[in-house]
LORO-577803 format. One record per residue (C-alpha): residue number from 0; x negated, y negated, z negated. Coordinates in steps of 0.001 Angstrom, whole numbers, plus 500000, padded with zeros to 6 digits. Each point is the difference from the previous one (the first is absolute). Last residue first. Layout:
<rs>
(NUM, (X, Y, Z)) ...
</rs>
This chain:
<rs>
(495, (297871, 408293, 528288)) (494, (499753, 503935, 500857)) (493, (500888, 503305, 497872)) (492, (498594, 502901, 501499)) (491, (501683, 503523, 499065)) (490, (498169, 503676, 500568)) (489, (501269, 502987, 498127)) (488, (499116, 504198, 500121)) (487, (495962, 499020, 501472)) (486, (499061, 503676, 499627)) (485, (496223, 500459, 498332)) (484, (497279, 500998, 502329)) (483, (498796, 496360, 500546)) (482, (500219, 498833, 496651)) (481, (497320, 502719, 498759)) (480, (499415, 502884, 498209)) (479, (502569, 502351, 501438)) (478, (501011, 503429, 499322)) (477, (501955, 498937, 496737)) (476, (502313, 497831, 502686)) (475, (500863, 496332, 498247)) (474, (503465, 498745, 501605)) (473, (498963, 496481, 500956)) (472, (501782, 496708, 500157)) (471, (498842, 497363, 502028)) (470, (501072, 496310, 498734)) (469, (499223, 497182, 502023)) (468, (499952, 495881, 499026)) (467, (500270, 497405, 503089)) (466, (499091, 496511, 500799)) (465, (495910, 500697, 499828)) (464, (499445, 503130, 499183)) (463, (500706, 501626, 496406)) (462, (499858, 503555, 500049)) (461, (501505, 502421, 496939)) (460, (499404, 503593, 499958)) (459, (502242, 502800, 498744)) (458, (499831, 502936, 498111)) (457, (501608, 503289, 499860)) (456, (499673, 503917, 498281)) (455, (499306, 503661, 500613)) (454, (501322, 499979, 503513)) (453, (501545, 502169, 503057)) (452, (502930, 500711, 497570)) (451, (501884, 502836, 499023)) (450, (498323, 499893, 496643)) (449, (498586, 496444, 499265)) (448, (500972, 496367, 501519)) (447, (502994, 498431, 501262)) (446, (500703, 497346, 502472)) (445, (502732, 497219, 500400)) (444, (500834, 497035, 502175)) (443, (502556, 497490, 500590)) (442, (501678, 499725, 497088)) (441, (502540, 497612, 499799)) (440, (503135, 502002, 501359)) (439, (499928, 502857, 497911)) (438, (500434, 503409, 501528)) (437, (499463, 502619, 496745)) (436, (496629, 502312, 500216)) (435, (498758, 497492, 497987)) (434, (495905, 501483, 499213)) (433, (499619, 503129, 497836)) (432, (496996, 498870, 497445)) (431, (496484, 501105, 500077)) (430, (497257, 500588, 497097)) (429, (498062, 497138, 499533)) (428, (496691, 499437, 501982)) (427, (499809, 496670, 501646)) (426, (503258, 501072, 501683)) (425, (501974, 496426, 499527)) (424, (500620, 497877, 502534)) (423, (503348, 498282, 499461)) (422, (500736, 496889, 502491)) (421, (502375, 497033, 499924)) (420, (500743, 498085, 502559)) (419, (501310, 496082, 498790)) (418, (502587, 498258, 502243)) (417, (499806, 497797, 503186)) (416, (499225, 500057, 503533)) (415, (503028, 501990, 501043)) (414, (502496, 499354, 497562)) (413, (499842, 501938, 496937)) (412, (501009, 503416, 498906)) (411, (501952, 499742, 496399)) (410, (499016, 501658, 497105)) (409, (502090, 502783, 497854)) (408, (500574, 498865, 496527)) (407, (497924, 499031, 497187)) (406, (499942, 496083, 501591)) (405, (504156, 499582, 500245)) (404, (500313, 499511, 502317)) (403, (497450, 501158, 502202)) (402, (496169, 499231, 499874)) (401, (498399, 499481, 503652)) (400, (498565, 502288, 502870)) (399, (497542, 501016, 502520)) (398, (500234, 503297, 501263)) (397, (498641, 502113, 497028)) (396, (497088, 502016, 499794)) (395, (499641, 503332, 498354)) (394, (496739, 502207, 498673)) (393, (500146, 502575, 497142)) (392, (500093, 500479, 496341)) (391, (502067, 497728, 498856)) (390, (498278, 497719, 497450)) (389, (497807, 497817, 502614)) (388, (500669, 496257, 501247)) (387, (499259, 497621, 502771)) (386, (502304, 497361, 500834)) (385, (499360, 498111, 503254)) (384, (500906, 496360, 501311)) (383, (501341, 498273, 496969)) (382, (502113, 496770, 500761)) (381, (499648, 498096, 496843)) (380, (503700, 500184, 498813)) (379, (500480, 503705, 501386)) (378, (496793, 501238, 498315)) (377, (501565, 498383, 497013)) (376, (503604, 501769, 500414)) (375, (497971, 503573, 500641)) (374, (498351, 499606, 496486)) (373, (502813, 499843, 496895)) (372, (502201, 502235, 502063)) (371, (497564, 502161, 501058)) (370, (498528, 500722, 497034)) (369, (502843, 500782, 498020)) (368, (501372, 502672, 502752)) (367, (496334, 501360, 499918)) (366, (500450, 500017, 495908)) (365, (503178, 502058, 500534)) (364, (499210, 502517, 502238)) (363, (501949, 500034, 503883)) (362, (497489, 500457, 501893)) (361, (497701, 501834, 497514)) (360, (499796, 503383, 502438)) (359, (500284, 498413, 503621)) (358, (501721, 496735, 501875)) (357, (497454, 497899, 497871)) (356, (501686, 496056, 500375)) (355, (497787, 498794, 496837)) (354, (496909, 502685, 500610)) (353, (498615, 498937, 496380)) (352, (496397, 499351, 499933)) (351, (499452, 496495, 500883)) (350, (498018, 498495, 503220)) (349, (500765, 496574, 501577)) (348, (499251, 498797, 503439)) (347, (500123, 496486, 501169)) (346, (499355, 499207, 503719)) (345, (499264, 496864, 501629)) (344, (497290, 498846, 497569)) (343, (498632, 496807, 501314)) (342, (503158, 498343, 501105)) (341, (501924, 502194, 497965)) (340, (498894, 498230, 496956)) (339, (503491, 498940, 498745)) (338, (501334, 503588, 500131)) (337, (496676, 500912, 497934)) (336, (500575, 497463, 497263)) (335, (503407, 501213, 499557)) (334, (499262, 503427, 499689)) (333, (497152, 499402, 497072)) (332, (503099, 498203, 498636)) (331, (502202, 502352, 500188)) (330, (497846, 503019, 499110)) (329, (498841, 497817, 496848)) (328, (503500, 499329, 498762)) (327, (500479, 503799, 500217)) (326, (496920, 500908, 498108)) (325, (501087, 497988, 497363)) (324, (503185, 500870, 499401)) (323, (499034, 503776, 500133)) (322, (497688, 499446, 496957)) (321, (502372, 498104, 497999)) (320, (502431, 503180, 500717)) (319, (502978, 499631, 502213)) (318, (503400, 501650, 498735)) (317, (499906, 503804, 500381)) (316, (499235, 502626, 503195)) (315, (496437, 498477, 499698)) (314, (498401, 500028, 503668)) (313, (498615, 496574, 499466)) (312, (497546, 501431, 497306)) (311, (498894, 502816, 501990)) (310, (499836, 497557, 502636)) (309, (496232, 499896, 500820)) (308, (500010, 497217, 502553)) (307, (497273, 499555, 502908)) (306, (500338, 496814, 502445)) (305, (497539, 499564, 503410)) (304, (500659, 496966, 502024)) (303, (498822, 501090, 503494)) (302, (498223, 498504, 502985)) (301, (496354, 500987, 498972)) (300, (500165, 500844, 496271)) (299, (502281, 498216, 497135)) (298, (499696, 501054, 496843)) (297, (502749, 500974, 497335)) (296, (500364, 501574, 496288)) (295, (502551, 501078, 497618)) (294, (499680, 502720, 496998)) (293, (496131, 499112, 500005)) (292, (500254, 496972, 497803)) (291, (503679, 500333, 497334)) (290, (498961, 497233, 497746)) (289, (497999, 497695, 501506)) (288, (497770, 500257, 502992)) (287, (499571, 503121, 502951)) (286, (497861, 500987, 503141)) (285, (500312, 503854, 499891)) (284, (496704, 502207, 499055)) (283, (500908, 503300, 499491)) (282, (499529, 502673, 497172)) (281, (500532, 498181, 496942)) (280, (503578, 498990, 500552)) (279, (501558, 503283, 500669)) (278, (498066, 501154, 496718)) (277, (502006, 497169, 498147)) (276, (503214, 501553, 500598)) (275, (502174, 498276, 502730)) (274, (502087, 503558, 500548)) (273, (497275, 501319, 502517)) (272, (502657, 502175, 501064)) (271, (502303, 497968, 500688)) (270, (497694, 498436, 502682)) (269, (497254, 497070, 499178)) (268, (498554, 497704, 502802)) (267, (496488, 501428, 501442)) (266, (497382, 497726, 501675)) (265, (497133, 501724, 501785)) (264, (497086, 497742, 501320)) (263, (497338, 501952, 501909)) (262, (496915, 502478, 499406)) (261, (500390, 500084, 496384)) (260, (502399, 502875, 500200)) (259, (500551, 500911, 503345)) (258, (497936, 502897, 501177)) (257, (496209, 499802, 498872)) (256, (496641, 501536, 501015)) (255, (497493, 501836, 499026)) (254, (502442, 503207, 499242)) (253, (501213, 500287, 503615)) (252, (502962, 501704, 501321)) (251, (502077, 499281, 496279)) (250, (498698, 496375, 499890)) (249, (499527, 498633, 496568)) (248, (502796, 497571, 498719)) (247, (503369, 501351, 501219)) (246, (499968, 503215, 498443)) (245, (498271, 498501, 496672)) (244, (503256, 497324, 499904)) (243, (502337, 502973, 499919)) (242, (498452, 501569, 497396)) (241, (498666, 497315, 497425)) (240, (503495, 498493, 500982)) (239, (501395, 503258, 498092)) (238, (497727, 500085, 497824)) (237, (501455, 496586, 498324)) (236, (503487, 501587, 499354)) (235, (502300, 496730, 499398)) (234, (501469, 499778, 503759)) (233, (501005, 503890, 499700)) (232, (500388, 500909, 504122)) (231, (497789, 497997, 501124)) (230, (499162, 497730, 503407)) (229, (503980, 499387, 499035)) (228, (499962, 496304, 501349)) (227, (499925, 497832, 503912)) (226, (496580, 500547, 500116)) (225, (498852, 496947, 502679)) (224, (496404, 501848, 501361)) (223, (497440, 496543, 501169)) (222, (497813, 499911, 503989)) (221, (501359, 502877, 501568)) (220, (497474, 500389, 503118)) (219, (501881, 502258, 502726)) (218, (496798, 502346, 501549)) (217, (498231, 500063, 496788)) (216, (502688, 501957, 498289)) (215, (499108, 498667, 495908)) (214, (504087, 499870, 499939)) (213, (500515, 503464, 501309)) (212, (498043, 501377, 497621)) (211, (501547, 498693, 497283)) (210, (503089, 501242, 500765)) (209, (498317, 503346, 500042)) (208, (498639, 499257, 496373)) (207, (504259, 499260, 499166)) (206, (500623, 503686, 501936)) (205, (497113, 501789, 497852)) (204, (501080, 498184, 496842)) (203, (503313, 501687, 500152)) (202, (502577, 498890, 497363)) (201, (500287, 496028, 499157)) (200, (498868, 498650, 503638)) (199, (503340, 497783, 500684)) (198, (498731, 497016, 502466)) (197, (498763, 499156, 502885)) (196, (499088, 496473, 502012)) (195, (497231, 499691, 501611)) (194, (498607, 496352, 501142)) (193, (498700, 499789, 503322)) (192, (498457, 495665, 501500)) (191, (500375, 498841, 503299)) (190, (498239, 496845, 499975)) (189, (499728, 497935, 497158)) (188, (499103, 498936, 496309)) (187, (497943, 503599, 499565)) (186, (500464, 502180, 497265)) (185, (496908, 500534, 498141)) (184, (497999, 502666, 501130)) (183, (498797, 502748, 497241)) (182, (496787, 501664, 499130)) (181, (498559, 502511, 497635)) (180, (496354, 500181, 498185)) (179, (499874, 503036, 497019)) (178, (501039, 498053, 496793)) (177, (498079, 498265, 497920)) (176, (498169, 500590, 496638)) (175, (497812, 497386, 498700)) (174, (496875, 500677, 497945)) (173, (497464, 497099, 501422)) (172, (502265, 497526, 498592)) (171, (502352, 501304, 497789)) (170, (503321, 501186, 501224)) (169, (501894, 499850, 503445)) (168, (502480, 501951, 502209)) (167, (501438, 499152, 503583)) (166, (498139, 500585, 503288)) (165, (500955, 498142, 502720)) (164, (499721, 499899, 504382)) (163, (502186, 497039, 501334)) (162, (501564, 499985, 503563)) (161, (501684, 497174, 501148)) (160, (503044, 499400, 501671)) (159, (500704, 496793, 497731)) (158, (496939, 498911, 498002)) (157, (499843, 499785, 496535)) (156, (500137, 496989, 497548)) (155, (502121, 502753, 496846)) (154, (498367, 502300, 497982)) (153, (502392, 502255, 497608)) (152, (498060, 502532, 497576)) (151, (502006, 503128, 498101)) (150, (498770, 502063, 497722)) (149, (501736, 502849, 498035)) (148, (500174, 502279, 496996)) (147, (501847, 503048, 499552)) (146, (500738, 501144, 496415)) (145, (501168, 503786, 499472)) (144, (503304, 501488, 499157)) (143, (503129, 500362, 501661)) (142, (502552, 498711, 501722)) (141, (500137, 495706, 500011)) (140, (496100, 499646, 499560)) (139, (498020, 497720, 498434)) (138, (498400, 497756, 502348)) (137, (496603, 498652, 498735)) (136, (498746, 496642, 501428)) (135, (497196, 498225, 502505)) (134, (499920, 496549, 501450)) (133, (497877, 498703, 503101)) (132, (497255, 498146, 501550)) (131, (498430, 499639, 503646)) (130, (497184, 500801, 501336)) (129, (498687, 498441, 503517)) (128, (496597, 501994, 500683)) (127, (501304, 502559, 502036)) (126, (497359, 500064, 502780)) (125, (499111, 503495, 501239)) (124, (503347, 501874, 500193)) (123, (501090, 496581, 502160)) (122, (502483, 497453, 500006)) (121, (499470, 499554, 496025)) (120, (501259, 501095, 496767)) (119, (499541, 500543, 496217)) (118, (502903, 500606, 497746)) (117, (499196, 499286, 496625)) (116, (502291, 501326, 496833)) (115, (497693, 502034, 497176)) (114, (502092, 499789, 497115)) (113, (499248, 503815, 498691)) (112, (502335, 502549, 498875)) (111, (499188, 503911, 501606)) (110, (501207, 502100, 503008)) (109, (500542, 496527, 502320)) (108, (502453, 498851, 501940)) (107, (500396, 497538, 502534)) (106, (501379, 497052, 502060)) (105, (499010, 497359, 501780)) (104, (501967, 496906, 501050)) (103, (499862, 498303, 503903)) (102, (500247, 496958, 501651)) (101, (499763, 497502, 502971)) (100, (502148, 501903, 502752)) (99, (502480, 501840, 497028)) (98, (501047, 496669, 498670)) (97, (501785, 499779, 496758)) (96, (500873, 496340, 499193)) (95, (497476, 498107, 498136)) (94, (500691, 496642, 500690)) (93, (504262, 500117, 500688)) (92, (501437, 500359, 503359)) (91, (501523, 503286, 499453)) (90, (500051, 500590, 495928)) (89, (499272, 502994, 498877)) (88, (495921, 499963, 499383)) (87, (496998, 501525, 500436)) (86, (498998, 503973, 499669)) (85, (499630, 502468, 503019)) (84, (499400, 503660, 500235)) (83, (496547, 502065, 500632)) (82, (499757, 503372, 498146)) (81, (496556, 501939, 497977)) (80, (500910, 503465, 498979)) (79, (497335, 500150, 497955)) (78, (497379, 497573, 498265)) (77, (496929, 501927, 498627)) (76, (500041, 499247, 496137)) (75, (500132, 503071, 498847)) (74, (497230, 501178, 502009)) (73, (497389, 497209, 499666)) (72, (501691, 498482, 496387)) (71, (500304, 496426, 499715)) (70, (498123, 497921, 497944)) (69, (501329, 496775, 499388)) (68, (499621, 496913, 502807)) (67, (503763, 498440, 499616)) (66, (502582, 499476, 502199)) (65, (503264, 498949, 498070)) (64, (502066, 501551, 497713)) (63, (503805, 501330, 499306)) (62, (499608, 502691, 497326)) (61, (503178, 501585, 500392)) (60, (502199, 499417, 503053)) (59, (503822, 499613, 498616)) (58, (501998, 500125, 503368)) (57, (502721, 498001, 498385)) (56, (497010, 497142, 498330)) (55, (500250, 499200, 503958)) (54, (496495, 499870, 501739)) (53, (498919, 496392, 500131)) (52, (498042, 499351, 503148)) (51, (499129, 496813, 501305)) (50, (499864, 498079, 503692)) (49, (497941, 497931, 502379)) (48, (497197, 502375, 500100)) (47, (496392, 498813, 500188)) (46, (499457, 501645, 496864)) (45, (502478, 502394, 498976)) (44, (502599, 498981, 497263)) (43, (500374, 502617, 497624)) (42, (502714, 499253, 496881)) (41, (500554, 501734, 496992)) (40, (502672, 499340, 497174)) (39, (500279, 502902, 497659)) (38, (499833, 503638, 499929)) (37, (500096, 501771, 496819)) (36, (497001, 500852, 498474)) (35, (500871, 499045, 496492)) (34, (497813, 497008, 499775)) (33, (501144, 499026, 503285)) (32, (499020, 501273, 503746)) (31, (499299, 497731, 503560)) (30, (495976, 501254, 499059)) (29, (498943, 496871, 501345)) (28, (496406, 499225, 501923)) (27, (498034, 497362, 501592)) (26, (499214, 501024, 503277)) (25, (496015, 501091, 500633)) (24, (497242, 498106, 501894)) (23, (499581, 500767, 502982)) (22, (498179, 502373, 502422)) (21, (499600, 501264, 503904)) (20, (500751, 495779, 500342)) (19, (502173, 499886, 503239)) (18, (502430, 498157, 498072)) (17, (503656, 501100, 498160)) (16, (499945, 498129, 497171)) (15, (499197, 501484, 496347)) (14, (504001, 500164, 498037)) (13, (500559, 497440, 497103)) (12, (503479, 500509, 498804)) (11, (501908, 497368, 497954)) (10, (502358, 501750, 498196)) (9, (503848, 499693, 501114)) (8, (503303, 500823, 498473)) (7, (502132, 503175, 500808)) (6, (504048, 499688, 499450)) (5, (501253, 503110, 498248)) (4, (500921, 502825, 502164)) (3, (503304, 501151, 500774)) (2, (500542, 503945, 499861)) (1, (498368, 502611, 502886)) (0, (501666, 502668, 500580)) 
</rs>
């Protein structure tokens, strides 16, 4: 569990600017470590971006350093598991606010410690002339032995709905080590846009891989995937991330191609199995700033405002921690801003881990009830349209509801045209749970997967188009490899 970190100071940072030059002067460097090897204040300010990022000291990232031209091994320095996430601020309306239409964050690992942190990109594989620099750090794993070496670069000023080809790596001039060329497309700024939404992958990597094959289905055109937690079983075990991310990096059906990792933006919020340990934060790039960076994030896309919240602290059954208090204050502020921006983004969607109105295995767990009592009233206050959760390994959806009295109790079915719809979609590889069998007035539909069913899992596609927001849920079939080959198990369309 994360402890409350001290406030980080800011250091001036120089970095090479985004340009059309194939080479530029190197950035200045700051190791970010004290004489005793402990992590000190370190700030990364990406050139061309209106924000800075300071890793919270609680994460204890070691040997923080900006890109330099030190030696890189041609074997151990090869970038691995390249992924595309998102950086930026978390205050809607403020300069530097996260924007998936114009920015991206590239994260990768190497088998050695080096300070190579560059991305070169362009709109064709033969014109990757824009160069941006980033930073590196060493992760001390929470479980097991052996350090892990991470690299990250943020790029801003991109064009919406545009495909970029890129390589990551770096090193001394003439001896750089680069990844294979990959490509991704920034989220469009208008038109019909589809996101994949799913979670709880922690038990069967083959199911996790199959879900990502659907996300790559060219007949669907998923622009981004959002994950509601529990990617791995033990969040502090870095080797698990290696296995799960390897499974979605290289295409299992074509060794010369890639699946989704590094090919589309993927944002993952923590679940209880990540347990807020440093390893879980190292492996994904989310928008973030301040003491509790990357435990909450938000952004606008299409006709929708998306809010992602790590509910690990919020679900505590005792007195609220300083972290939980800060997170709840941010949720309230963020959703207030979203509710005031309905003319531009009429829908508001929240994603977190615990299914606060589940009727499955965890329905009456103390942490779930605590999260319900603290979050549902805020969702009601700001008229959230849709909440997507995981935690219970099933699929289910409520009718539109509001928090009851008390809010920890049974919800109230909302009058027509009001209320929040709650969805649990947690079938990306975790072992199945039984769905609730008792009749519940606020539950609209439920679907199990696993033994005795046609499905090995479940996932959803969320489509934003004009004045509608449509969630379509699918039962994942072992006999299929495409979305069209799976069964539609639920569809709900919201209108504004």
